Every structure is written in structure tokens, then in C-alpha cells.
SESENU-230844 format. One record per residue (C-alpha): residue number from 1; x, y, z. Coordinates in nm, 4 decimals, always signed. Layout:
<nodes>
     n         px         py         pz
   NUM          X          Y          Z
...
</nodes>
This chain:
<nodes>
     n         px         py         pz
     1    +5.1642    -8.0124    -6.4392
     2    +5.2792    -7.9726    -6.0765
     3    +5.2558    -7.5955    -6.1128
     4    +4.9014    -7.6229    -6.2445
     5    +4.8157    -7.8630    -5.9576
     6    +4.9316    -7.6150    -5.6902
     7    +4.7553    -7.3332    -5.8685
     8    +4.4302    -7.5337    -5.8557
     9    +4.4808    -7.6123    -5.4877
    10    +4.5473    -7.2428    -5.4210
    11    +4.2252    -7.1365    -5.5945
    12    +4.0256    -7.3983    -5.4032
    13    +4.1660    -7.2775    -5.0715
    14    +4.0769    -6.9171    -5.1531
    15    +3.7261    -7.0224    -5.2570
    16    +3.6855    -7.2229    -4.9361
    17    +3.7929    -6.9253    -4.7246
    18    +3.5525    -6.6954    -4.9077
    19    +3.2637    -6.9348    -4.8538
    20    +3.3591    -6.9736    -4.4903
    21    +3.3657    -6.5955    -4.4436
    22    +3.0314    -6.5588    -4.6151
    23    +2.8812    -6.8251    -4.3939
    24    +3.0211    -6.6534    -4.0854
    25    +2.8709    -6.3237    -4.1989
    26    +2.5292    -6.4831    -4.2438
    27    +2.5548    -6.6587    -3.9092
    28    +2.6529    -6.3300    -3.7421
    29    +2.3419    -6.1473    -3.8628
    30    +2.0818    -6.1162    -3.5906
    31    +1.7080    -6.1620    -3.6172
    32    +1.4880    -5.9188    -3.4230
    33    +1.1239    -6.0164    -3.3776
    34    +0.8353    -5.7919    -3.2703
    35    +0.5802    -5.9583    -3.0451
    36    +0.2183    -5.9684    -3.1562
    37    +0.1042    -5.9020    -2.7976
    38    +0.0014    -5.5481    -2.7040
    39    +0.1100    -5.4202    -2.3635
    40    +0.0065    -5.0820    -2.2234
    41    -0.1277    -4.7854    -2.4187
    42    +0.0829    -4.4730    -2.4657
    43    -0.1135    -4.1730    -2.3350
    44    +0.1357    -3.8876    -2.3542
    45    +0.4885    -3.7608    -2.4198
    46    +0.6269    -3.4736    -2.2134
    47    +0.9098    -3.2378    -2.1271
    48    +1.0016    -2.9370    -1.9162
    49    +1.0831    -2.6285    -2.1313
    50    +1.3624    -2.4845    -1.9143
    51    +1.4744    -2.5239    -1.5573
    52    +1.2992    -2.2098    -1.4350
    53    +1.4860    -2.1521    -1.1091
    54    +1.5592    -1.7794    -1.1438
    55    +1.4728    -1.8078    -1.5142
    56    +1.1566    -1.6599    -1.6622
    57    +1.0617    -1.8949    -1.9446
    58    +0.8857    -1.6085    -2.1235
    59    +1.2302    -1.4537    -2.1848
    60    +1.3531    -1.7670    -2.3674
    61    +1.1952    -1.7584    -2.7162
    62    +1.4297    -2.0139    -2.8721
    63    +1.3813    -2.2548    -2.5820
    64    +1.0049    -2.2157    -2.6220
    65    +1.0267    -2.2838    -2.9953
    66    +1.2389    -2.5945    -2.9438
    67    +0.9952    -2.7210    -2.6794
    68    +0.7042    -2.7065    -2.9210
    69    +0.9131    -2.8592    -3.2017
    70    +0.9974    -3.1613    -2.9857
    71    +0.6580    -3.3241    -3.0398
    72    +0.5651    -3.3593    -2.6732
    73    +0.1934    -3.3641    -2.5917
    74    +0.2182    -3.2425    -2.2291
    75    +0.4391    -2.9810    -2.0624
    76    +0.5809    -3.0243    -1.7113
    77    +0.6300    -2.7112    -1.5005
    78    +0.8007    -2.6433    -1.1679
    79    +0.6453    -2.4830    -0.8597
    80    +0.9386    -2.3236    -0.6773
    81    +0.9611    -2.2292    -0.3070
    82    +0.9871    -1.8593    -0.3901
    83    +0.6186    -1.8444    -0.4926
    84    +0.5032    -1.8259    -0.1282
    85    +0.6018    -1.7256    +0.2244
    86    +0.6018    -1.8967    +0.5642
    87    +0.2373    -1.8069    +0.6269
    88    +0.1153    -1.9428    +0.2955
    89    +0.0782    -1.6101    +0.1155
    90    +0.1394    -1.5849    -0.2587
    91    +0.4437    -1.3842    -0.3736
    92    +0.2991    -1.2383    -0.6957
    93    +0.6247    -1.1563    -0.8771
    94    +0.7434    -1.5179    -0.8443
    95    +0.4025    -1.6761    -0.9020
    96    +0.3681    -1.4683    -1.2182
    97    +0.6755    -1.6422    -1.3660
    98    +0.4911    -1.9705    -1.3319
    99    +0.1721    -1.8199    -1.4752
   100    +0.3594    -1.6889    -1.7775
   101    +0.4991    -2.0379    -1.8392
   102    +0.1485    -2.1848    -1.8085
   103    +0.0108    -1.9295    -2.0542
   104    +0.2847    -1.9993    -2.3079
   105    +0.2085    -2.3727    -2.2949
   106    -0.1702    -2.3549    -2.2944
   107    -0.1843    -2.0845    -2.5631
   108    -0.0193    -2.3445    -2.7883
   109    -0.2844    -2.6010    -2.6901
   110    -0.0660    -2.7990    -2.4496
   111    -0.1991    -2.9261    -2.1177
   112    +0.0535    -2.9198    -1.8340
   113    +0.1395    -3.0973    -1.5125
   114    +0.2793    -2.9220    -1.2050
   115    +0.5383    -3.0530    -0.9591
   116    +0.6293    -2.8715    -0.6383
   117    +1.0062    -2.8436    -0.5940
   118    +0.9701    -2.7345    -0.2330
   119    +0.7286    -2.5741    +0.0119
   120    +0.8039    -2.2067    +0.0809
   121    +1.1292    -2.1924    +0.2787
   122    +0.9658    -2.0583    +0.5944
   123    +0.7516    -2.3715    +0.6255
   124    +1.0545    -2.5998    +0.6680
   125    +1.2706    -2.7084    +0.9596
   126    +1.5453    -2.4790    +0.8289
   127    +1.4317    -2.1743    +0.6311
   128    +1.6194    -2.2522    +0.3090
   129    +1.5051    -2.3421    -0.0423
   130    +1.6994    -2.6670    -0.0526
   131    +1.6471    -2.9991    +0.1218
   132    +1.9869    -2.9956    +0.2910
   133    +2.1744    -2.7237    +0.4818
   134    +2.5273    -2.7837    +0.6129
   135    +2.4679    -3.1582    +0.5751
   136    +2.1457    -3.1352    +0.7786
   137    +1.8302    -3.2694    +0.6060
   138    +1.5508    -3.0144    +0.5726
   139    +1.1861    -3.1229    +0.6005
   140    +0.8388    -2.9746    +0.6217
   141    +0.7463    -2.8659    +0.9737
   142    +0.4582    -3.0770    +1.1032
   143    +0.2988    -2.7553    +1.2255
   144    +0.2959    -2.6278    +0.8644
   145    +0.1388    -2.9306    +0.6935
   146    -0.2100    -2.7798    +0.6743
   147    -0.0583    -2.4385    +0.5911
   148    +0.1140    -2.5951    +0.2900
   149    -0.2077    -2.7604    +0.1703
   150    -0.3973    -2.4314    +0.2062
   151    -0.1189    -2.2552    +0.0189
   152    -0.1447    -2.5020    -0.2711
   153    -0.5155    -2.4185    -0.2974
   154    -0.4318    -2.0456    -0.2974
   155    -0.1833    -2.1037    -0.5786
   156    -0.4413    -2.2947    -0.7846
   157    -0.6861    -2.0092    -0.7227
   158    -0.4195    -1.7613    -0.8332
   159    -0.3585    -1.9579    -1.1519
   160    -0.7202    -2.0258    -1.2468
   161    -0.9263    -1.7480    -1.0865
   162    -0.6910    -1.4518    -1.0664
   163    -0.5153    -1.5142    -1.3973
   164    -0.7862    -1.7101    -1.5818
   165    -0.5500    -1.9933    -1.6778
   166    -0.6272    -2.3648    -1.7072
   167    -0.5535    -2.5929    -1.4145
   168    -0.2851    -2.8614    -1.4424
   169    -0.3767    -3.2148    -1.5466
   170    -0.2206    -3.3346    -1.2248
   171    -0.0111    -3.2167    -0.9329
   172    +0.2776    -3.3652    -0.7377
   173    +0.3234    -3.2759    -0.3713
   174    +0.7014    -3.2969    -0.3973
   175    +0.9491    -3.3526    -0.6764
   176    +1.1931    -3.6255    -0.5611
   177    +1.0876    -3.6310    -0.1936
   178    +1.4095    -3.7925    -0.0645
   179    +1.6623    -3.6027    -0.2784
   180    +1.9235    -3.4055    -0.0814
   181    +1.9857    -3.0902    -0.2810
   182    +2.0911    -2.7354    -0.1893
   183    +1.8886    -2.5631    -0.4606
   184    +1.5221    -2.6635    -0.4151
   185    +1.3837    -2.9616    -0.2303
   186    +1.2239    -3.1039    +0.0830
   187    +1.2848    -3.4401    +0.2512
   188    +0.9831    -3.6551    +0.3370
   189    +0.9810    -3.9871    +0.5155
   190    +0.7088    -4.2370    +0.4284
   191    +0.4876    -4.1483    +0.7245
   192    +0.4863    -3.7728    +0.6630
   193    +0.4492    -3.8186    +0.2872
   194    +0.1395    -4.0342    +0.3366
   195    -0.0075    -3.7966    +0.5946
   196    +0.0407    -3.4810    +0.3841
   197    -0.0839    -3.6388    +0.0594
   198    -0.4068    -3.7420    +0.2341
   199    -0.4389    -3.3962    +0.3865
   200    -0.3773    -3.2297    +0.0503
   201    -0.6427    -3.4469    -0.1174
   202    -0.9004    -3.3542    +0.1465
   203    -0.8082    -2.9843    +0.1231
   204    -0.8328    -2.9822    -0.2563
   205    -1.1683    -3.1614    -0.2493
   206    -1.3085    -2.9142    +0.0034
   207    -1.1939    -2.6240    -0.2143
   208    -1.3641    -2.7580    -0.5287
   209    -1.0574    -2.9156    -0.6871
   210    -1.1687    -3.2780    -0.6636
   211    -1.0948    -3.3310    -1.0323
   212    -0.7231    -3.2524    -0.9927
   213    -0.5192    -3.5735    -0.9896
   214    -0.2323    -3.6233    -0.7454
   215    +0.0694    -3.8210    -0.8599
   216    +0.2749    -4.0323    -0.6213
   217    +0.5472    -4.0640    -0.5290
   218    +0.7696    -3.9086    -0.7999
   219    +1.1046    -3.9853    -0.6377
   220    +1.4253    -4.0167    -0.8396
   221    +1.4215    -4.3885    -0.9118
   222    +1.3735    -4.7434    -0.7908
   223    +1.6686    -4.8636    -0.5834
   224    +1.4695    -4.8463    -0.2571
   225    +1.7354    -4.6505    -0.0741
   226    +1.5981    -4.3559    +0.1201
   227    +1.8101    -4.1009    -0.0590
   228    +1.6661    -3.9908    -0.3909
   229    +1.5584    -4.3292    -0.5294
   230    +1.2737    -4.4326    -0.2983
   231    +0.9608    -4.4275    -0.5131
   232    +0.8621    -4.7722    -0.3854
   233    +0.9368    -4.6957    -0.0212
   234    +0.7224    -4.3836    -0.0117
   235    +0.4266    -4.6047    -0.1051
   236    +0.5043    -4.8471    +0.1757
   237    +0.7516    -5.0818    +0.0052
   238    +0.6960    -5.3976    -0.1984
   239    +0.3332    -5.4252    -0.3074
   240    +0.2639    -5.0638    -0.2020
   241    +0.0932    -5.1648    +0.1260
   242    +0.0294    -4.8009    +0.2201
   243    -0.2477    -4.8055    -0.0394
   244    -0.4439    -5.0432    +0.1823
   245    -0.5359    -4.7180    +0.3586
   246    -0.8439    -4.6246    +0.1556
   247    -0.7928    -4.2502    +0.1911
   248    -0.4325    -4.2724    +0.0707
   249    -0.5359    -4.4973    -0.2168
   250    -0.7996    -4.2438    -0.3170
   251    -0.5504    -3.9578    -0.2869
   252    -0.2929    -4.1140    -0.5233
   253    -0.4642    -4.0997    -0.8615
   254    -0.1697    -4.2367    -1.0608
   255    +0.1819    -4.3613    -0.9980
   256    +0.4828    -4.1490    -1.0891
   257    +0.8563    -4.1852    -1.0663
   258    +1.1733    -4.0650    -1.2308
   259    +1.4071    -4.3172    -1.3888
   260    +1.7578    -4.2281    -1.2791
   261    +1.9608    -4.5465    -1.2522
   262    +2.2822    -4.5115    -1.0588
   263    +2.4222    -4.8483    -1.1586
   264    +2.4971    -5.0813    -0.9850
   265    +2.2686    -4.9691    -0.7009
   266    +1.9403    -5.0479    -0.8762
   267    +1.8806    -5.4215    -0.9080
   268    +1.6309    -5.6171    -1.1129
   269    +1.4459    -5.6911    -0.7882
   270    +1.4173    -5.3159    -0.7227
   271    +1.2610    -5.2590    -1.0636
   272    +1.0284    -5.5548    -1.0194
   273    +0.9095    -5.4149    -0.6844
   274    +0.7897    -5.1030    -0.8674
   275    +0.6386    -5.2932    -1.1599
   276    +0.4592    -5.5435    -0.9379
   277    +0.3181    -5.2714    -0.7127
   278    +0.1888    -5.0801    -1.0143
   279    +0.0396    -5.3984    -1.1590
   280    -0.1331    -5.4796    -0.8304
   281    -0.3121    -5.1464    -0.7942
   282    -0.3843    -5.0861    -1.1641
   283    -0.3301    -4.7096    -1.1899
   284    -0.1715    -4.5253    -1.4818
   285    +0.2078    -4.4907    -1.4738
   286    +0.3852    -4.1607    -1.5321
   287    +0.7602    -4.1424    -1.5803
   288    +0.7886    -3.7658    -1.5358
   289    +1.1628    -3.7008    -1.5636
   290    +1.4731    -3.8547    -1.7157
   291    +1.7982    -3.7270    -1.8593
   292    +2.1140    -3.9224    -1.9281
   293    +2.3457    -3.8036    -1.6524
   294    +2.4246    -4.1129    -1.4468
   295    +2.7213    -4.2377    -1.6508
   296    +2.9178    -4.1634    -1.9654
   297    +2.9547    -4.5156    -2.1036
   298    +2.7471    -4.4332    -2.4109
   299    +2.6804    -4.1152    -2.6112
   300    +2.3939    -3.9025    -2.4813
   301    +2.1330    -4.0059    -2.7409
   302    +2.2136    -4.3765    -2.7052
   303    +2.1921    -4.3654    -2.3245
   304    +1.8681    -4.1659    -2.3368
   305    +1.6932    -4.4049    -2.5751
   306    +1.8065    -4.7178    -2.3889
   307    +1.6364    -4.5823    -2.0772
   308    +1.3312    -4.4806    -2.2842
   309    +1.3017    -4.8394    -2.4111
   310    +1.3295    -4.9909    -2.0626
   311    +1.0730    -4.7492    -1.9188
   312    +0.8186    -4.8501    -2.1818
   313    +0.8933    -5.2172    -2.2476
   314    +0.9752    -5.3259    -1.8905
   315    +0.8273    -5.0668    -1.6524
   316    +0.5171    -5.0272    -1.8736
   317    +0.4728    -4.6514    -1.8368
   318    +0.1763    -4.4839    -2.0055
   319    +0.3458    -4.1417    -2.0027
   320    +0.7138    -4.0663    -2.0580
   321    +0.8833    -3.7301    -1.9994
   322    +1.2326    -3.6145    -2.0781
   323    +1.3782    -3.3609    -1.8359
   324    +1.4565    -3.0151    -1.9694
   325    +1.4884    -2.8891    -2.3242
   326    +1.7375    -2.6212    -2.2127
   327    +1.8688    -2.5161    -1.8729
   328    +1.8398    -2.1442    -1.9535
   329    +2.2027    -2.0819    -1.8640
   330    +2.3733    -2.2019    -2.1816
   331    +2.5371    -2.5130    -2.0345
   332    +2.5946    -2.8269    -2.2419
   333    +2.5335    -3.0924    -1.9740
   334    +2.3693    -3.4319    -1.9553
   335    +2.0562    -3.2596    -1.8236
   336    +1.9635    -3.0865    -2.1469
   337    +1.8530    -3.1639    -2.5018
   338    +1.9715    -2.8227    -2.6245
   339    +2.2224    -2.5659    -2.5036
   340    +2.2587    -2.1930    -2.5516
   341    +2.1222    -1.8802    -2.3890
   342    +1.7749    -1.9532    -2.5298
   343    +1.7401    -1.5971    -2.6548
   344    +1.9801    -1.5633    -2.9481
   345    +2.1574    -1.8996    -2.9456
   346    +2.0375    -2.2577    -2.9151
   347    +2.2118    -2.5754    -3.0326
   348    +2.0051    -2.8946    -3.0580
   349    +2.1860    -3.2107    -2.9544
   350    +2.1426    -3.5563    -3.1160
   351    +1.9168    -3.6615    -2.8265
   352    +1.6774    -3.3759    -2.9158
   353    +1.6443    -3.4984    -3.2735
   354    +1.6021    -3.8618    -3.1715
   355    +1.3283    -3.7850    -2.9169
   356    +1.1600    -3.5534    -3.1670
   357    +1.1451    -3.8384    -3.4177
   358    +1.0082    -4.0768    -3.1527
   359    +0.7468    -3.8372    -3.0139
   360    +0.6268    -3.7323    -3.3591
   361    +0.6236    -4.0855    -3.5054
   362    +0.4521    -4.2707    -3.2189
   363    +0.0964    -4.1369    -3.1854
   364    -0.0782    -4.1221    -2.8498
   365    -0.2991    -4.4300    -2.8388
   366    -0.0240    -4.6604    -2.9675
   367    +0.0377    -4.9824    -2.7793
   368    +0.3779    -5.1104    -2.6708
   369    +0.5106    -5.4390    -2.8072
   370    +0.8196    -5.6161    -2.6749
   371    +1.0959    -5.7331    -2.9068
   372    +1.3443    -6.0203    -2.8931
   373    +1.6730    -6.0688    -3.0749
   374    +1.9074    -6.3561    -3.1513
   375    +2.1975    -6.1121    -3.1059
   376    +2.3016    -6.1678    -2.7449
   377    +2.4939    -5.8388    -2.7333
   378    +2.1654    -5.6480    -2.7511
   379    +1.9458    -5.6467    -2.4401
   380    +1.5770    -5.7250    -2.4867
   381    +1.5064    -5.8960    -2.1530
   382    +1.4024    -5.6904    -1.8488
   383    +1.6786    -5.4482    -1.7488
   384    +1.7380    -5.0858    -1.6575
   385    +1.8665    -5.0188    -2.0073
   386    +1.7323    -5.2080    -2.3079
   387    +1.7937    -5.2003    -2.6810
   388    +1.4678    -5.2790    -2.8647
   389    +1.0964    -5.1979    -2.8460
   390    +0.8086    -5.1434    -3.0894
   391    +0.4816    -4.9493    -3.0957
   392    +0.1665    -5.0357    -3.2899
   393    -0.1196    -4.8067    -3.3905
   394    -0.3975    -4.7891    -3.6474
   395    -0.1757    -4.5823    -3.8767
   396    +0.1784    -4.7149    -3.8388
   397    +0.4258    -4.9283    -3.6517
   398    +0.7481    -4.7918    -3.5054
   399    +1.0425    -5.0143    -3.4092
   400    +1.3331    -4.8699    -3.2091
   401    +1.6762    -5.0363    -3.2066
   402    +1.9884    -4.9220    -3.0239
   403    +2.3395    -5.0527    -3.0758
   404    +2.5474    -4.9496    -2.7723
   405    +2.8322    -5.1873    -2.8601
   406    +3.1698    -5.1241    -3.0191
   407    +3.0860    -5.3290    -3.3296
   408    +2.8568    -5.2586    -3.6235
   409    +2.5701    -5.5036    -3.6636
   410    +2.3152    -5.6276    -3.9126
   411    +1.9747    -5.7692    -3.8323
   412    +1.6550    -5.8860    -3.9930
   413    +1.3277    -5.7504    -3.8509
   414    +1.0194    -5.9728    -3.8231
   415    +0.6691    -5.8887    -3.7041
   416    +0.6325    -5.5552    -3.8824
   417    +0.2911    -5.4284    -3.9920
   418    +0.2573    -5.2338    -4.3175
   419    +0.3929    -5.2462    -4.6706
   420    +0.6793    -4.9916    -4.6573
   421    +0.9267    -4.8893    -4.3909
   422    +1.1378    -4.5778    -4.3622
   423    +1.4601    -4.6359    -4.1711
   424    +1.6005    -4.3380    -3.9781
   425    +1.9369    -4.3447    -3.8058
   426    +2.1390    -4.1318    -3.5694
   427    +2.5021    -4.2369    -3.5662
   428    +2.6046    -4.0411    -3.2614
   429    +2.9575    -3.9757    -3.3802
   430    +2.7899    -3.6954    -3.5748
   431    +2.7557    -3.4030    -3.3357
   432    +2.4365    -3.1971    -3.3194
   433    +2.2886    -3.3084    -3.6521
   434    +1.9374    -3.4279    -3.7297
   435    +1.8477    -3.7940    -3.7542
   436    +1.8804    -3.9142    -4.1150
   437    +1.6526    -4.1116    -4.3435
   438    +1.8899    -4.3785    -4.4733
   439    +1.6538    -4.6057    -4.6687
   440    +1.2995    -4.6955    -4.7626
   441    +1.2353    -5.0688    -4.7594
   442    +0.9603    -5.2982    -4.8804
   443    +0.8092    -5.5107    -4.6043
   444    +0.7611    -5.8677    -4.7231
   445    +0.5545    -6.1035    -4.5103
   446    +0.6060    -5.8733    -4.2128
   447    +0.9835    -5.8673    -4.2489
   448    +1.2804    -5.6640    -4.3638
   449    +1.5715    -5.8916    -4.4517
   450    +1.8631    -5.6717    -4.3477
   451    +1.9124    -5.3530    -4.1505
   452    +2.2659    -5.2260    -4.0910
   453    +2.3154    -5.0804    -3.7415
   454    +2.6305    -4.8715    -3.6903
   455    +2.8325    -4.8547    -3.3694
   456    +2.6750    -4.6343    -3.0976
   457    +2.3617    -4.5589    -3.2953
   458    +1.9854    -4.5302    -3.2695
   459    +1.7681    -4.6735    -3.5489
   460    +1.3977    -4.5874    -3.5816
   461    +1.1857    -4.7799    -3.8319
   462    +0.8509    -4.6217    -3.9233
   463    +0.6085    -4.8241    -4.1333
   464    +0.3307    -4.7105    -4.3649
   465    +0.0660    -4.8818    -4.5733
   466    -0.1164    -5.0606    -4.2945
   467    -0.4168    -5.2357    -4.4429
   468    -0.7512    -5.1871    -4.2748
   469    -1.0068    -5.4650    -4.2807
   470    -1.3486    -5.3955    -4.4302
   471    -1.5063    -5.4189    -4.0846
   472    -1.2544    -5.1746    -3.9343
   473    -1.2906    -4.9387    -4.2312
   474    -1.6688    -4.9270    -4.1954
   475    -1.6332    -4.8717    -3.8204
   476    -1.3898    -4.5833    -3.8728
   477    -1.6015    -4.4243    -4.1448
   478    -1.9026    -4.4295    -3.9136
   479    -1.7156    -4.2684    -3.6263
   480    -1.8349    -3.9182    -3.5499
   481    -1.5921    -3.6276    -3.5731
   482    -1.5453    -3.4366    -3.2470
   483    -1.3965    -3.0861    -3.2549
   484    -1.2355    -2.8715    -3.1298
   485    -1.0428    -3.0942    -2.8892
   486    -0.9258    -2.7812    -2.7041
   487    -1.2385    -2.5782    -2.6354
   488    -1.3889    -2.3122    -2.4122
   489    -1.7685    -2.3174    -2.4512
   490    -1.8876    -2.5745    -2.7078
   491    -1.7857    -2.9043    -2.8678
   492    -1.9273    -3.0106    -3.2044
   493    -2.0099    -3.3751    -3.2799
   494    -2.0498    -3.4361    -3.6525
   495    -2.1377    -3.7405    -3.8643
   496    -2.1196    -3.7907    -4.2397
   497    -2.4507    -3.9667    -4.2958
   498    -2.7683    -3.7630    -4.3457
   499    -2.9797    -3.9559    -4.0962
   500    -3.0856    -3.9349    -3.7358
   501    -2.8129    -4.0651    -3.5048
   502    -2.8659    -4.1653    -3.1439
   503    -2.5790    -4.1881    -2.8976
   504    -2.5282    -4.2286    -2.5281
   505    -2.2896    -3.9455    -2.4406
   506    -2.0755    -3.9242    -2.1288
   507    -1.8020    -3.6873    -2.0139
   508    -1.5622    -3.8168    -1.7487
   509    -1.2615    -3.6578    -1.5822
   510    -0.9189    -3.8165    -1.5479
   511    -1.0226    -3.9824    -1.2237
   512    -1.3010    -4.1633    -1.4075
   513    -1.5759    -3.9557    -1.2443
   514    -1.8716    -3.8926    -1.4739
   515    -1.9293    -3.5181    -1.5118
   516    -2.2348    -3.5446    -1.7366
   517    -2.4323    -3.8141    -1.9134
   518    -2.7186    -3.7910    -2.1614
   519    -2.8780    -3.9515    -2.4648
   520    -2.8532    -3.7343    -2.7754
   521    -3.0419    -3.7426    -3.1064
   522    -2.9307    -3.5375    -3.4078
   523    -2.8880    -3.5232    -3.7841
   524    -2.5318    -3.4488    -3.9027
   525    -2.4183    -3.2411    -3.6049
   526    -2.4726    -3.1755    -3.2363
   527    -2.3322    -2.8928    -3.0207
   528    -2.2407    -2.9824    -2.6635
   529    -2.2314    -2.6881    -2.4211
   530    -1.9320    -2.7153    -2.1867
   531    -1.9333    -2.3552    -2.0661
   532    -2.0204    -2.4715    -1.7126
   533    -1.7522    -2.7405    -1.7093
   534    -1.4368    -2.6612    -1.5108
   535    -1.1072    -2.6271    -1.6952
   536    -0.9232    -2.9542    -1.7301
   537    -0.8785    -3.2711    -1.9331
   538    -1.1801    -3.4952    -1.9962
   539    -1.2802    -3.8015    -2.1975
   540    -1.5875    -3.7642    -2.4182
   541    -1.7385    -4.1063    -2.4938
   542    -2.0084    -4.1800    -2.7515
   543    -2.1761    -4.5174    -2.7857
   544    -2.4551    -4.6522    -3.0000
   545    -2.6442    -4.9697    -2.9192
   546    -2.4622    -5.2871    -3.0252
   547    -2.1415    -5.1012    -3.1124
   548    -1.8060    -5.0255    -2.9582
   549    -1.7756    -4.6948    -2.7711
   550    -1.5739    -4.4135    -2.9291
   551    -1.3664    -4.1989    -2.6941
   552    -1.1980    -3.8610    -2.7567
   553    -0.9754    -3.6695    -2.5158
   554    -1.0963    -3.3104    -2.4668
   555    -0.9226    -3.0150    -2.3003
   556    -1.1559    -2.7489    -2.1620
   557    -0.9520    -2.4280    -2.1380
   558    -1.1428    -2.1038    -2.0906
</nodes>
């Protein structure tokens, strides 16, 4: 009897421990919730194909192929100091490298942006390519400020008139204007930066390039120290007071910065100074360069995506660019998504595959939605690196979750839209392999009950089966079709109903200036002649009375 009694007690203890463990497991599961509030709209994803200092991108076929496989919608190219001389003359052999890169991008239908890495060496206080020489900062000579602006016009003429290539969507006076570097750079203080940007805007306008946007200030980050991370300071500091100068405000068409975060230098107050200034002036935000090089606390893909999340959820960028697909020299560094010589060898890193999945799954036009989590190890509040964000569109929802911790996790996901969800994961212990589809889940009442998140991993959830209301369906069916979206002489507007349609049509450039406006009447189709329109990106808007306008982005590329 006593033996049976102890046996019963033993079984009860084991059962109690099992129940306790089960309860702990349930309590340990997090709950991630997607907000129903839309933030900013995503307008483009971008990258630089190769770092083209002394590298001709046209000689890198595998780097080109990887660039176009990445899913970016815009290409970023570098204007190097070797393209001109001290007197502002074009050096054709060097300028042709840039033109070949432009042709490769635009032949594939990609618009591009152009950042100057440095004025020609002879225009600077020391005639070197870099922004530092023997520990001495190198700047633009004040006597060469107008020469530089005239040279930039000559280069645009060389691109568009001599070579017949499209113009960039936008231009940056100086990549990272306070970065001390021996290879290619130029140091600007706030006063000279403001003066030259205004001068460049006036020079471009006088030369017929009023539609070309200028980005500002495109420094390395946000810590407000005048040494690579001074994007706020170059606009006058907190609140961007330099923009109270109407000419400077007009000259800066959109805000741009890079997102290098040399922890612990960048504080939450530094980030907020950038966000608040951008909010105050209401211009689009371009994050035009980031690669995970500032620390090695997490694997490359995890560090990259944490910054990606922060840039979109917290800093509210409309455009987000990774740095370079390949450096052209074969080096496996934090700078690159791939490594190899770009001709016969190229290895794609986990960060390449993760960004490819993000760029290809999140359509331009999606809106950003913040996420919260009950798991306190995962950062969803404002920070330089964050672990969750979501994107909503007419066709899908994408949720991105990172686990940078040393422990595996499970979480429920609430706030999803759609009926099914594919779950993709990159466990970054796997070197140079593609992101994997690990499950397809039913979404019930906007939720998935359990997602397992491995240590040091990126999880991307892509939903399908979004239901469209009858009103939305009718509106979409009645939308006209506009094609081609990359055109040279004509754009066709087509409707499905065999009746006379009347629209108010307008074509505006990226600055919001109306290029043409007319009322059109047609049955089934209408051909819009754009042969006299300058190369560039435009928005074609159609509106009928008592209806919402319909807008389509158009690239004119002759």
C-alpha cells in the first residue's frame, strides 16, 4: 500500500511539473500586433550596382545580372572626380564609364539617381580626389563654386544631349559632405553647402534643367557630429532652420541621408531631430545608402534588416537603398551583398536573398504599418535598430520579424490582412543560401496562432487572398489602363467599356509642376503624344467628375 501511495505521489509530481512547463511555454510565447494605421507610402527601392571607382560596370556582367535580380526599382550611380578637370571640362573616357552604367540601367527600364562623390580634384583646396590629405580636410575652393555648377550642367548635357541618355530622377551635390576619406570626397560646412546648393539650383534652372530634383543633404547619418554623420546640421540643425531661406527651400526638393549608426554616438534625440525636421517641411524622404558595416554583433542579414525596419517604421522614409551589390574587386566585406570578380564568379550572401524577397514582395505604393510585441526582447519602439514592421497594399500584406537574440522564440501575429500567409525564413547560420519557404498558414480572424522564430533569423510573412469590397472592385475595374509606363513618344490610355469617356488629364514632374493639362474625350483608347516632353519621371493623373483621381508613374526615356 505504501509503495502504491509513493508511486501515486510520484506520478502526480511529474504531471504537475509537465503542466507547469506547458504553462511556462504558453506564457513565454509573444504576441505581435500589426497596427491598422497607415504611415508613409513606399515609393521606391534602390541599390548601386558596383562601386565604380576604377571599375567599368559594363565589364561586370554577373554584377549587372544580380542587380536586376534584386528587385530594386531605382539604380543609384556615382559621379566621380575623374570625369572633369579643374576648368570644368569633361574627360570623355571617364564620363563614358558613367554613361555606360546609365545605359545599362535605363535599357532595362530602370530610372536612376546620381550622387557626386567629389568635384574634379583641381577645383578643391588640395588637388586630390579624396576629402582628406595628410590629415588636412579638403574642400571646394570658393572661387570654383560657379565652375562646379557649370560643370554639372555640362555633364548633364553630355549624358542627355551628346549620348542621348535619360536624365537622372534626382541629383545630389555631394555624397556624405562631411566624410573624411582618401578615395573620393569633399568636405562642406553648412554655410558653403547652402550657398552651393542654391547656386546649383539657379544654374540648372537657367540651363533648362528645372525639372531635375536636388536631394539634401545626404550625409552619412544622424548623430549631428560634423564628421560624416551631419545630415541635420547641413540643413541648419534641429527643425532645419536653413529652409526658412526660400531659395534654399526651393533648391532642396527632397530630404536624403544615409543610415550608418556608429553606436553609441547616435542618440534617440539625434534621430528625432531628423524625423521632426522632415515632418515639419513635408518633403519626401530618401535613404540612399546603407550597408551593415558598423558592428559585428549580429550576422550581416540580421543587422541589415534591423536597420531597414528602423528606417521605414521610425524614420518614415519613402525610398530605401542598399549600398552596393558587389564592390567589383571580389572582396567579401560588410559593404556588399555579393562577392566575386563579377565577370566569372559571384556569390550571393544571405542579405542579398533577404532584400530580394523584401523588394519583390512589397510593391511600390504599399504603406508602412508599425508593429508591437509583448516580447520585450524584440524592439518595436523607436530605435536605430528595430525588429518588426509591416506593409499593406491592395494585393498583399508583408510582415517582417527579426530575432537578433540568442534564444529561439515563438509568437502569434495579429492584424494580418488576407486568407493565407506564406512564411519565409533566413536562419543566418546557413551561409550564402536563399531564403526558404517554411510554411503556408491559414489566417483566421486576422491572426496566425504560432510562428517559430529561430536564433539570429529574419522572417518574412507574405499574405494572399485579400478581399476587395464591391465598391473597390467596381472602382478598379473602371480604372483606365495606361501603357507603356516607360515610353519615348506616345502613351496609350485604354478603357474596357465601349462608351465615350471624359477625363481631366494632367502630367506633373517630380517637383509637382504641371507640364500639361487638358480635357480628353475618347471611346476605348486615347494616345497621348509625349514626344516634346523632356526625359524624366512624371505622374500622369486622370480624373472624372465625382470620382477619385487615378495616378500612374511614367518614365519618358527617348
